[in-house]
C-alpha positions in Angstrom: 125.5 111.3 132.0 125.1 113.3 134.8 125.2 111.0 138.0 122.7 113.1 139.8 120.3 113.3 136.3 121.2 109.6 135.8 119.8 109.0 139.2 116.8 110.7 139.3 115.6 109.5 135.7 116.1 105.9 137.1 114.5 106.7 140.2 111.4 107.9 138.8 111.2 105.1 136.4 111.3 102.7 139.5 108.6 104.5 141.3 106.4 104.4 138.3 107.0 100.6 138.2 105.5 99.8 142.1 104.6 96.5 142.6 100.8 97.2 142.1 101.3 98.4 138.4 100.3 96.3 135.5 103.6 95.9 134.2 105.9 93.2 132.7 109.7 92.0 133.5 111.0 94.6 131.0 109.6 97.6 132.6 111.4 97.5 135.7 114.0 95.9 137.9 113.3 92.7 139.4 116.1 91.6 141.8 117.5 88.1 141.5 115.7 87.3 138.4 117.8 84.4 136.5 118.8 85.1 132.9 116.8 82.4 131.6 113.6 83.1 133.5 110.4 82.7 132.1 107.5 85.2 133.5 103.9 85.7 132.9 102.3 88.6 134.7 98.6 89.0 132.7 96.9 92.3 133.4 94.4 90.8 135.6 94.8 91.4 139.2 93.7 89.0 142.3 93.4 90.1 145.6 96.3 88.1 147.7 95.8 89.9 151.6 94.7 93.0 153.2 90.7 94.8 152.7 89.7 91.9 155.4 91.5 89.1 153.7 94.4 86.4 155.2 95.2 83.7 153.0 96.4 80.4 154.7 99.6 79.8 154.2 100.0 75.6 153.7 103.2 74.0 154.5 104.1 71.7 152.0 106.3 68.4 153.8 107.9 65.1 153.1 110.7 66.8 150.9 112.4 63.0 149.8 116.0 62.5 150.7 118.4 62.1 153.2 118.2 65.5 154.8 114.4 65.5 154.5 114.3 67.3 157.8 116.6 69.8 156.9 114.8 70.2 153.8 111.2 70.8 155.3 112.9 73.2 158.1 113.7 75.6 154.8 109.9 75.1 154.1 109.2 76.4 157.3 111.4 79.3 157.5 109.7 80.0 153.6 106.1 80.0 155.6 107.1 81.9 158.4 108.7 85.0 156.7 105.8 85.0 154.3 103.5 85.4 157.3 105.6 87.6 159.1 105.9 90.2 156.0 102.2 89.8 154.4 101.5 91.1 158.4 103.4 94.0 158.4 102.6 94.8 155.1 98.6 94.2 155.0 97.8 93.5 158.6 96.5 90.1 157.8 97.4 87.5 159.9 98.0 84.3 157.8 97.4 81.3 159.6 100.2 78.4 158.6 98.6 75.3 158.4 99.5 71.8 157.0 96.3 71.2 155.1 93.8 73.5 153.2 90.9 74.5 155.3 89.2 77.5 153.7 87.7 77.9 150.2 88.1 80.8 147.7 86.3 83.9 147.4 85.7 85.4 144.4 88.9 87.7 143.1 91.2 86.5 145.8 93.9 83.7 146.9 92.6 81.6 149.2 96.0 79.7 150.2 99.9 80.1 149.4 101.1 76.5 149.0 104.6 76.9 150.4 106.7 73.7 149.0 105.2 70.3 147.7 103.4 67.7 149.8 106.1 65.4 148.5 108.4 65.5 145.6 108.3 69.0 144.0 109.3 67.3 140.8 106.1 65.6 140.8 103.8 68.8 141.1 106.0 71.2 139.4 107.8 68.5 136.1 109.4 72.0 134.8 111.6 71.9 138.0 113.3 68.8 136.7 115.7 70.4 134.5 116.5 73.7 136.6 119.2 74.0 139.4 118.4 72.6 142.7 118.1 76.3 144.0 115.7 76.6 141.0 112.2 77.6 142.0 108.4 78.4 140.5 105.9 81.0 141.9 102.4 80.1 140.1 98.8 81.3 140.4 96.8 78.3 140.0 92.9 78.0 140.7 94.1 76.1 144.0 95.7 79.2 145.1 99.4 80.8 145.0 102.4 78.2 145.1 105.6 78.7 146.1 107.6 76.0 145.7 111.5 74.9 144.8 113.4 72.1 144.0 114.8 71.7 147.5 113.8 73.3 150.5 116.4 76.1 150.4 115.0 76.8 147.1 111.7 77.3 148.5 112.5 79.9 151.2 114.5 81.6 148.3 111.4 81.3 146.4 109.7 83.3 149.4 112.2 86.0 149.7 111.6 86.6 146.1 108.4 87.1 145.9 108.3 89.1 148.6 110.9 91.4 147.1 109.1 91.6 143.6 105.9 91.3 144.2 105.0 93.3 147.7 107.1 96.1 147.3 109.4 94.5 150.5 113.4 95.5 150.5 115.9 94.4 153.2 118.6 97.2 152.8 120.5 95.5 155.6 119.8 93.9 159.1 117.2 94.2 161.7 114.6 96.3 161.6 116.2 99.2 160.3 116.6 97.5 157.3 112.8 96.4 156.5 111.6 98.8 153.9 108.0 98.4 153.1 104.9 100.4 152.2 101.6 99.1 154.1 98.9 98.8 151.8 95.2 98.3 152.2 95.0 95.7 149.7 98.1 93.7 148.0 97.2 92.4 145.0 99.0 90.0 142.3 98.7 89.3 138.4 95.5 86.6 138.3 97.7 83.7 136.5 101.3 84.6 137.6 104.0 82.4 136.4 107.7 83.1 137.2 110.2 79.8 136.8 113.5 81.1 137.8 115.7 78.2 137.1 118.7 79.1 139.1 122.1 81.3 139.5 124.9 81.9 137.6 126.9 81.2 140.5 126.1 77.9 142.3 127.7 79.1 145.4 126.7 82.1 146.8 127.8 83.1 150.5 130.1 85.3 152.2 131.3 85.7 155.7 130.7 88.7 158.2 127.3 89.9 157.2 126.7 91.7 160.9 123.2 90.0 161.5 121.9 90.0 157.6 120.5 87.0 156.8 121.6 86.0 153.2 118.8 84.0 152.6 117.1 87.3 151.9 119.6 88.2 149.4 119.1 84.4 148.5 122.3 83.5 149.2 123.6 80.2 150.6 124.8 79.7 154.6 126.6 76.6 156.0 123.6 73.9 155.4 122.7 75.0 151.7 126.0 75.8 150.4 126.9 72.6 147.9 130.6 72.8 147.7 133.5 72.2 150.1 136.5 74.2 149.4 138.2 75.3 152.5 140.7 74.0 155.0 139.4 70.8 155.7 141.7 68.1 156.7 141.1 68.4 160.4 137.6 67.7 159.7 138.3 64.3 157.2 140.9 63.2 159.8 139.2 64.3 163.2 141.9 63.7 166.3 138.8 62.7 168.1 137.4 60.2 166.5 140.6 58.5 165.0 143.8 59.6 167.1 143.6 56.7 169.1 142.6 53.8 166.7 144.4 55.5 163.1 147.7 57.2 164.6 149.1 56.4 160.9 146.8 59.2 159.6 148.7 62.0 161.4 152.2 63.8 160.9 155.9 62.4 162.2 157.3 65.7 163.9 160.4 65.5 165.7 160.8 62.0 165.0 157.9 61.1 166.6 153.7 60.6 165.7 152.2 64.0 166.9 148.1 63.5 167.3 146.7 67.0 167.7 144.4 67.8 170.1 140.9 67.3 168.8 140.2 71.5 169.1 143.0 72.1 167.2 142.3 72.5 163.3 145.6 74.1 161.9 149.3 73.8 162.4 149.3 70.1 161.3 148.5 68.2 158.1 148.0 64.4 157.4 150.7 62.0 156.4 150.2 62.6 152.6 152.0 59.8 151.8 150.5 57.0 153.9 148.1 55.1 151.7 145.5 54.6 154.8 145.5 58.5 154.5 144.0 57.6 151.1 141.2 55.5 151.8 140.3 57.7 154.8 139.4 60.5 152.2 137.9 58.4 149.6 135.5 57.0 152.8 134.9 60.7 153.9 133.9 61.5 150.1 131.6 58.4 150.2 130.1 59.6 153.4 129.5 63.3 152.3 127.9 62.5 148.9 125.6 59.9 150.7 124.4 62.2 153.4 124.5 64.9 150.9 123.6 64.0 147.6 123.1 68.0 146.4 126.6 68.1 147.5 128.8 69.0 144.3 132.6 68.5 145.9 134.3 67.6 148.8 137.4 69.6 149.8 141.1 68.6 150.2 142.5 71.8 151.3 145.2 71.8 153.3 145.1 72.5 157.0 145.7 76.3 157.7 149.2 76.7 159.2 151.6 73.9 157.9 152.7 71.3 160.2 154.2 68.5 157.2 155.3 65.3 158.2 158.5 64.5 158.2 157.2 61.3 156.2 156.1 63.6 153.3 159.2 66.0 152.9 161.2 62.8 153.2 158.7 61.5 150.3 159.6 61.3 146.2 159.3 65.0 145.2 159.1 66.5 148.3 155.8 67.3 150.5 154.2 69.0 147.6 154.5 66.2 145.3 153.1 63.9 148.0 150.0 66.0 148.4 149.3 66.2 144.9 149.4 62.4 144.6 147.4 61.9 147.3 145.0 64.6 145.7 144.8 62.6 142.5 144.2 59.2 143.8 141.0 60.2 145.9 140.1 62.3 142.8 140.1 59.1 140.5 138.0 57.2 143.1 135.3 60.0 143.3 135.4 59.9 139.6 135.1 56.5 139.4 131.9 56.1 142.2 130.7 59.6 142.4 130.3 60.9 138.4 129.7 64.7 138.4 131.3 65.5 141.4 134.5 67.5 142.3 137.2 67.2 144.6 137.8 71.1 145.7 140.8 72.6 147.2 142.0 76.3 147.4 144.9 78.0 145.6 146.7 78.8 149.4 150.0 78.6 151.1 151.8 75.5 149.8 149.4 74.7 147.3 149.7 77.8 145.4 151.3 75.9 142.1 150.4 73.3 140.5 152.6 70.0 140.4 154.9 68.7 137.0 152.4 65.7 136.4 149.1 65.9 135.5 146.0 66.3 137.6 142.5 64.6 137.3 139.9 66.0 135.5 137.5 66.3 138.0 139.6 68.8 140.8 138.0 72.1 141.2 140.4 74.8 141.9 139.1 77.8 144.2 140.9 80.9 143.0 142.1 83.1 145.9 143.1 86.8 145.9 144.5 88.9 148.4 143.5 91.8 146.0 140.9 90.9 144.0 143.1 90.1 140.9 142.7 86.6 140.2 144.6 86.7 136.9 147.9 85.8 138.6 146.6 82.6 140.1 144.4 81.9 137.5 147.6 82.1 135.2 149.5 79.4 137.4 146.9 77.0 137.2 145.1 77.4 133.5 145.5 74.5 131.7 146.1 71.9 134.6 142.2 72.0 136.2 139.0 72.4 134.4 136.6 73.7 136.8 136.8 76.6 138.5 135.3 78.3 141.9 136.8 81.5 143.9 137.5 82.7 147.1 137.6 86.1 147.4 138.3 88.7 150.0 135.8 91.5 149.9 136.8 93.8 152.7 134.6 95.8 154.2 136.5 95.5 157.4 139.5 98.0 157.6 138.1 100.4 154.8 137.0 104.3 156.1 137.1 105.3 152.7 133.6 103.2 151.2 135.4 100.7 149.5 132.6 100.9 146.5 133.2 99.3 143.2 130.2 97.5 142.0 130.8 97.9 138.6 134.5 96.5 139.0 133.0 93.8 141.1 130.5 92.7 138.0 133.8 92.7 135.5 135.3 90.4 138.0 132.5 87.8 138.2 132.1 87.9 134.8 136.0 87.3 134.2 135.7 84.3 136.2 132.4 82.7 134.9 133.6 83.3 131.4 135.9 81.2 132.7 133.8 78.4 133.9 133.8 79.6 137.3 130.2 78.8 139.0 131.0 78.8 142.8 131.5 82.2 145.3 132.9 82.5 148.6 133.6 85.7 150.0 134.7 87.9 153.2 132.9 90.5 153.4 132.9 91.5 157.3 131.0 94.8 156.2 129.8 97.8 157.9 126.2 98.6 155.8 126.2 102.1 156.4 129.6 102.1 154.0 128.6 98.6 152.2 125.0 98.3 151.8 125.1 99.2 147.9 128.0 97.2 147.2 126.9 94.1 149.0 123.2 94.7 147.4 124.9 94.6 143.7 127.1 91.5 144.4 124.7 89.4 145.6 122.1 90.1 142.8 125.0 90.1 140.6 125.6 85.8 142.0 122.4 85.3 140.1 122.8 87.1 137.4 126.3 88.6 136.5 125.1 90.6 133.2 122.0 92.3 135.6 122.3 96.1 135.4 124.2 97.4 137.8 123.0 101.0 137.6 119.6 99.9 137.9 120.5 97.9 141.1 122.2 100.6 142.6 119.3 103.3 142.1 116.7 100.3 143.7 118.8 100.4 146.6 119.4 104.5 147.0 115.5 104.6 146.8 114.5 102.0 148.9 117.3 102.7 151.7 117.1 106.8 151.7 113.4 107.5 150.1 112.7 109.2 147.2 113.1 112.7 148.2 117.1 112.0 149.3 118.1 109.2 147.0 119.4 111.1 144.2 121.5 113.0 146.5 122.6 109.7 148.3 123.2 108.6 144.5 126.0 111.1 144.0 127.7 110.7 147.2 128.1 106.9 146.2 128.9 107.9 142.7 131.7 109.6 143.8 133.1 107.2 146.6 133.0 104.9 143.5 135.2 107.3 141.0 137.6 107.3 144.0 137.8 103.6 144.0 137.6 103.3 140.5 141.2 105.5 140.1 143.1 102.3 141.6 141.8 99.9 138.7 144.5 99.5 136.2 143.8 98.0 132.5 145.1 94.6 133.6 143.8 94.3 137.4 140.8 94.8 139.2 142.0 96.3 142.9 138.7 95.1 144.4 140.1 95.0 148.1 142.9 94.7 150.1 143.2 93.5 153.4 145.0 96.2 155.5 144.7 99.2 153.3 145.6 101.8 155.9 146.8 105.2 153.6 146.6 103.3 150.2 142.8 103.9 150.3 143.2 107.4 150.7 145.8 107.8 148.1 143.1 108.1 145.5 141.0 110.8 147.1 141.5 114.6 147.0 139.6 117.4 148.7 137.3 118.3 145.9 135.7 114.4 146.2 135.2 115.5 149.9 134.0 118.5 149.3 131.4 116.8 146.7 130.2 114.0 148.9 129.8 116.4 151.7 127.4 118.6 150.0 125.6 115.2 148.4 125.3 114.0 152.4 124.0 117.6 153.3 121.4 117.9 151.0 120.5 114.2 151.3 120.1 115.2 155.1 117.8 118.4 154.4 115.3 116.4 151.3 114.9 113.3 153.6 111.7 112.3 154.7 110.6 109.6 157.3 112.4 108.6 160.7 114.2 105.5 158.7 115.3 107.0 155.9 116.8 110.0 157.8 118.5 107.2 160.4 120.0 105.5 157.2 121.1 108.4 156.0 122.8 110.0 159.3 124.7 106.5 159.7 126.6 106.8 156.4 127.0 110.2 157.2 128.3 109.8 160.5 130.9 107.5 158.8 131.8 110.1 156.0 132.6 112.2 159.1 134.8 109.7 160.4 136.5 109.3 157.2 136.7 113.3 157.3 138.4 113.0 160.3 141.5 110.5 158.9 141.8 112.4 155.9 142.9 115.5 158.1 145.3 113.4 159.9 146.6 112.1 156.1 146.9 115.3 155.1 148.9 116.2 158.7 151.5 113.4 157.5 151.6 114.6 154.3 152.7 118.3 155.4 155.1 116.8 157.9 156.6 114.9 155.2 156.9 117.4 152.7 158.7 120.1 155.3 162.5 119.9 155.6 163.7 117.6 158.5 165.8 121.0 159.4 162.6 122.6 160.2 161.7 121.1 163.5 158.9 123.5 165.1 156.7 123.4 161.5 157.2 119.5 161.5 156.2 119.4 165.1 153.4 121.7 164.3 152.3 119.1 161.5 152.9 116.4 164.1 150.6 118.1 166.7 147.7 118.6 164.1 148.6 114.3 163.3 147.9 113.3 167.1 144.9 115.8 167.3 143.0 114.5 164.2 143.5 110.8 165.8 142.1 112.1 169.4 138.9 113.7 167.3 138.5 110.3 165.9 139.0 108.5 168.8 135.8 110.6 170.3 134.1 110.5 167.3 134.1 106.6 166.9 133.4 106.2 171.0 130.2 108.4 170.8 129.0 108.2 167.1 130.4 104.8 165.7 130.7 102.2 168.0 127.2 102.5 169.1 125.8 101.1 165.7 127.8 98.5 165.5 126.6 96.4 162.3 126.0 99.8 160.6 128.6 101.8 160.9 131.3 99.0 161.7 131.4 95.5 161.5 129.3 93.9 164.2 131.2 91.8 167.2 131.0 87.9 166.4 129.6 87.4 170.2 127.4 89.2 171.8 129.6 89.2 174.8 132.9 90.0 173.0 134.3 93.7 173.4 133.9 93.8 169.9 137.7 95.2 169.8 138.7 93.3 166.9 135.9 94.9 164.7 135.3 98.5 165.8 139.1 98.7 165.8 139.3 98.8 162.1 140.9 100.9 160.3 144.1 99.8 161.6 145.6 102.8 159.5 149.6 102.0 158.9 151.4 104.9 159.3 154.8 103.5 158.7 157.7 105.2 160.2 155.6 108.1 160.9 156.2 107.9 164.9 160.1 107.1 164.4 160.2 110.5 162.2 158.5 112.4 164.5 160.5 111.2 167.4 163.7 112.2 165.4 162.1 115.8 165.0 161.8 116.0 168.5 165.3 114.7 169.2 166.7 117.6 166.7 164.9 120.0 168.5 166.3 118.9 171.5 170.0 119.4 170.1 168.7 122.9 169.1 168.1 123.8 172.5 170.8 122.4 174.0 172.9 124.5 171.6 171.4 127.6 172.9 170.7 127.0 176.4 170.7 124.8 179.2 169.4 121.4 180.1 166.9 123.1 182.8 166.0 125.4 179.9 165.6 122.6 177.5 163.4 121.1 179.8 161.1 124.0 180.4 160.6 124.2 176.6 159.1 120.6 176.4 156.8 120.9 179.8 155.6 124.1 178.0 154.8 122.4 175.0 153.1 119.6 176.1 150.9 122.0 178.4 149.9 123.6 174.9 149.9 120.9 172.5 148.7 118.1 175.0 148.5 115.6 171.6 152.6 115.6 171.8 153.0 114.8 175.5 154.4 111.5 175.4 157.1 112.8 173.3 157.8 116.2 175.4 158.3 114.0 178.7 160.3 111.2 176.9 163.1 114.3 176.2 162.0 115.6 179.9 163.3 112.3 181.3 166.2 112.3 178.9 167.1 116.4 180.0 166.7 115.9 183.5 167.4 112.6 184.6 169.6 110.6 182.2 170.8 107.9 184.3 168.1 107.3 186.4 166.8 103.5 186.6 163.0 103.0 185.6 160.3 100.8 187.0 159.5 97.9 185.3 155.9 97.5 184.6 156.5 93.8 183.2 155.8 91.2 186.1 158.4 88.3 186.8 160.1 89.5 183.5 163.3 87.2 184.2 160.6 83.8 184.7 161.8 83.3 188.5 158.4 82.6 190.2 156.8 79.7 190.2 153.1 79.7 188.0 150.4 81.1 190.5 147.5 79.2 189.3 145.2 80.9 191.9 145.6 84.3 189.9 142.2 85.3 189.3 143.4 88.5 187.4 145.9 85.8 184.7 142.4 83.7 184.8 140.2 86.3 183.6 142.5 86.8 180.9 142.9 82.9 179.8 138.8 83.0 180.0 138.7 86.6 177.9 141.4 85.1 175.4 139.5 81.8 174.9 136.0 83.6 174.2 137.5 85.9 171.8 136.6 89.2 174.4 140.2 90.1 173.9 141.3 89.8 170.7 145.1 88.4 170.8 145.5 88.3 166.8 143.7 85.2 166.0 143.1 84.0 169.3 140.7 81.6 168.6 143.3 79.9 166.7 145.6 79.3 169.8 146.1 76.7 172.4 146.7 78.0 175.6 148.3 74.7 177.8 148.7 77.3 181.1 151.2 79.3 182.9 154.7 78.7 182.4 155.5 81.0 185.2 153.8 83.9 187.7 152.0 86.0 185.0 152.8 84.5 182.0 150.6 81.9 180.0 152.3 79.4 177.3 150.7 79.6 174.0 150.7 77.9 170.7 149.2 79.3 167.6 148.8 77.3 164.2 151.4 74.9 165.3 152.0 71.5 166.0 154.5 69.8 168.8 156.0 73.3 169.7 157.2 73.0 173.4 156.7 76.1 175.3 158.9 75.7 178.7 161.5 77.1 181.6 164.7 76.5 180.7 166.9 76.2 184.3 170.4 75.7 182.0 170.0 79.4 180.1 169.5 82.6 181.8 170.9 86.1 182.0 169.1 87.5 184.9 168.7 84.5 187.7 168.3 81.2 187.1 166.1 80.6 184.1 165.0 81.5 181.0 161.9 81.2 178.7 162.2 79.0 175.7 160.1 77.8 172.8 161.4 74.6 170.9 160.2 73.0 167.7 159.4 73.3 163.9 156.5 75.8 163.8 155.6 79.4 163.2 154.3 81.1 166.5 154.7 79.9 169.9 155.6 81.1 173.2 154.1 82.9 176.6 151.8 86.0 176.8 151.4 88.5 179.8 148.4 91.4 180.5 148.8 94.3 182.4 147.7 97.8 182.6 149.4 100.9 181.7 149.7 103.4 184.2 149.2 105.9 181.7 147.6 106.5 178.2 150.0 109.5 177.5 153.4 107.7 177.4 156.5 106.3 175.3 157.1 102.9 176.5 160.0 100.9 176.0 159.6 97.3 175.5 162.7 95.5 175.9 164.5 91.7 176.8 167.2 89.5 176.1 166.8 86.5 173.5 169.2 84.2 171.5 168.5 81.2 169.0 170.1 77.8 168.5 171.6 78.8 165.1 171.9 82.1 163.1 169.3 81.3 160.4 166.5 80.6 163.3 164.2 83.8 163.6 162.8 84.7 167.1 159.4 87.0 166.8 158.4 89.3 170.0 154.9 91.2 169.7 152.6 93.5 171.7 149.1 94.4 171.3 147.0 97.4 172.9 143.0 96.5 173.2 140.4 97.9 175.7 140.8 100.9 173.9 139.5 103.2 170.9 141.9 101.9 168.4 143.9 98.4 168.4 147.7 99.0 167.8 149.5 96.2 167.5 153.2 94.9 165.8 154.6 91.8 165.8 158.8 92.5 164.9 160.8 89.8 163.5 164.3 89.4 164.9 167.5 87.7 163.1 169.4 85.3 164.6 171.1 85.6 167.1 173.4 82.5 168.5 174.5 85.0 171.6 172.6 86.8 174.2 171.7 89.8 172.6 169.6 92.7 173.8 166.4 94.1 171.8 164.5 96.9 172.2 161.5 98.8 170.8 159.1 102.0 171.6 155.7 102.1 171.4 153.4 105.3 171.5 150.7 105.2 173.5 148.6 108.5 173.3 144.6 108.7 174.2 143.5 112.0 175.5 141.3 110.2 178.5 141.9 107.6 181.1 140.5 104.5 180.0 141.2 101.0 181.3 144.0 100.4 178.7 146.0 97.5 178.9 148.9 96.1 176.8 149.6 92.4 176.0 153.2 91.4 175.1 154.7 88.1 173.8 158.0 86.5 173.5 157.4 83.8 170.6 159.3 81.4 168.6 159.0 82.1 164.3 159.4 79.8 162.1 161.2 77.3 163.1 162.6 75.0 160.3 163.6 72.1 161.9 162.5 70.3 165.8 165.6 71.4 167.2 165.4 75.1 166.2 165.3 76.8 169.3 164.6 80.2 171.2 165.5 81.8 174.3 163.8 84.8 175.9 164.9 86.8 179.7 164.6 89.9 181.0 161.8 91.2 179.4 161.1 95.3 180.8 158.4 97.6 179.9 159.0 100.9 181.1 157.7 104.0 181.1 159.9 107.1 179.3 158.7 109.6 181.5 160.0 111.2 184.8 156.5 109.5 186.1 158.6 106.3 185.0 161.5 106.9 188.0 161.9 103.8 190.2 160.4 104.5 193.3 156.9 105.4 192.1 154.0 103.9 192.9 152.7 101.2 190.8 150.1 101.2 188.1 
């Protein structure tokens, strides 16, 4: 069936099956209904709220167990959401009370009893055989019961009731995400009974919801998730708790025991071959399972970032064997003390391959896949573990083509479930205007992986856009899915990619864009209601952004298809590319960023600049700037062959006026033509590390505060330690490393009497400087001298533009160099207006394998490649 006709037919059925109709489960979609649910909906109706009637909400209490307070708080949340939305839908002000106070009138529900007064299994014995997140809805003579096996389940029960019996839908966060139709009378089936025994996936959690309450879609939060699975050694061997009393837990680095700072959660591992570490992990399991009886696993996943103890590297079989022996010993003790509980780990980093000896049968593998293809990591572990979960990227973040693959996602979840998978952790980082339908489907499939995806999509379109615009929006999303489906293969789902760049665009055609644009035009013409129109508009804004990126992509293809000798046409295509980029910048600033959360992933903290989240997609254009530079230089050679240097410079000056998008390249050519040997001003401060630290520098103090608060994003700024200023204008930092030293070295220098050095085993450590650029339209050369302690010791540098419309950064790896070597790179900054554009530059040690590995940096320079960058001009 044509997508438009399928959507129209399905929407007709949905509208016929409004919650006031006398229908049964087979007649309508019921979101979040378990596969083995029991449902009774008699035809007789009873008034719940409205028409002058407001039931009281009786809140249960005294949930048994060590987490009674937590579970009771979830029941209180259930009562609150019921009161809130019954008020919005009917106008009834339902009081929340601890005990019943009013009697029932004929034909009405006197009270809604939320949770049980005590053990819910006594009130509803059928809950004994359901999952901990299972629940019952039951209308009895004494009222409507909303009861879960746990407090969390009671909250899910409340949301289930609201979404299936009041007409409520949440299609996203905040008030604009609430969809409900006010009614004078809200009736429910008299004698209604629903037993929802539990979800297919016992863990249902994903990060980056941009303000959405996942409980509304019956997902987990940090307190309700019943599995541990992620990096956890920092918690088991908490340095704040054990650093002084149990140093033997911690790694030996460079021959010495290293006790991490309590705030450092990565870059170090405990000493797995130490028997005391096994005993501590067993104690942790006892603590965790005793405090939370519903917890189904503890995690023994490695800390992120390496930092292995030298004792483990020297152990029999090496560090991985030491780790797996540790895991096995803990798992054996857990099996004996806590039957039915699991020891979980993530197939990540140094734990991607199983050992060559058998593993305990209560280990639970959380598969990790960068691309949404679990087949490869599963193949490595098949037969080695019996229990399965999944940690899956969903992004979301970084996509401007809607990453809309709901049917492929269903097949993925069915594939996992067929192999015993029952736990799902995702990383969503969504923008609701381009991710809402997909995430609605995902969350429903976690309850029933065989649910009708088409019906779920139609339900979302109806509620998000209204019946008038829903068919057209259905065609829009169907076309988006058709584009994404082209990247699937018979063997791979290809659900996602961390940095999709041009990858996401290569599967589209102009016909796709024309069809999607036509669907949006029709939807905007037909949509009724302010909220529906707003949601259509937000999706349309995102789609226009996609069109602008498509324009940029097409310009890059046109450039690549032209012969290298056709310099003028290639320059025209390059100008089109940067013109599209400027249009993207302007559109994102005025139309996208103001609606953060819906049009882009929202900042994690309200005070953040939000650069990381607003910056995506970080489209990777590969060598395009370098190719443009080569074309520009070829054109200069043509001009010099035909005339003088002054005439060639005049050509570039004219081109900069006519095509301002190419001004950075034109000004670089003018500099080379008119001032080939003139010295350039160094914009980097204290590039030779001669000036001592200035502890009273307010600018640097603000940078440090911004880095620590993630208001300025230096890659994983929150994973860094900032010991302080190593020299004026330079902050030392370590990222995901343990025991790396960053300091000045007075014995090595190429300019002045000192250099910056980083020493030790680790990934990244060095110094960082932040500075304002004098112009947003220029080519900047970054250069420095460096040397390494050996030919196999790799160095690394990095730069990052921020507080601009698009994040841009690179971290090139430099080869080992035992003699002082100059390295340089050119960065193109090309923004049409004057904003507070800043550049962060860093010198780092990368991939130190031995404690004695060392890198030195000196004579750091940042120069504007333009006549405006000549020495003697005013500073930035």
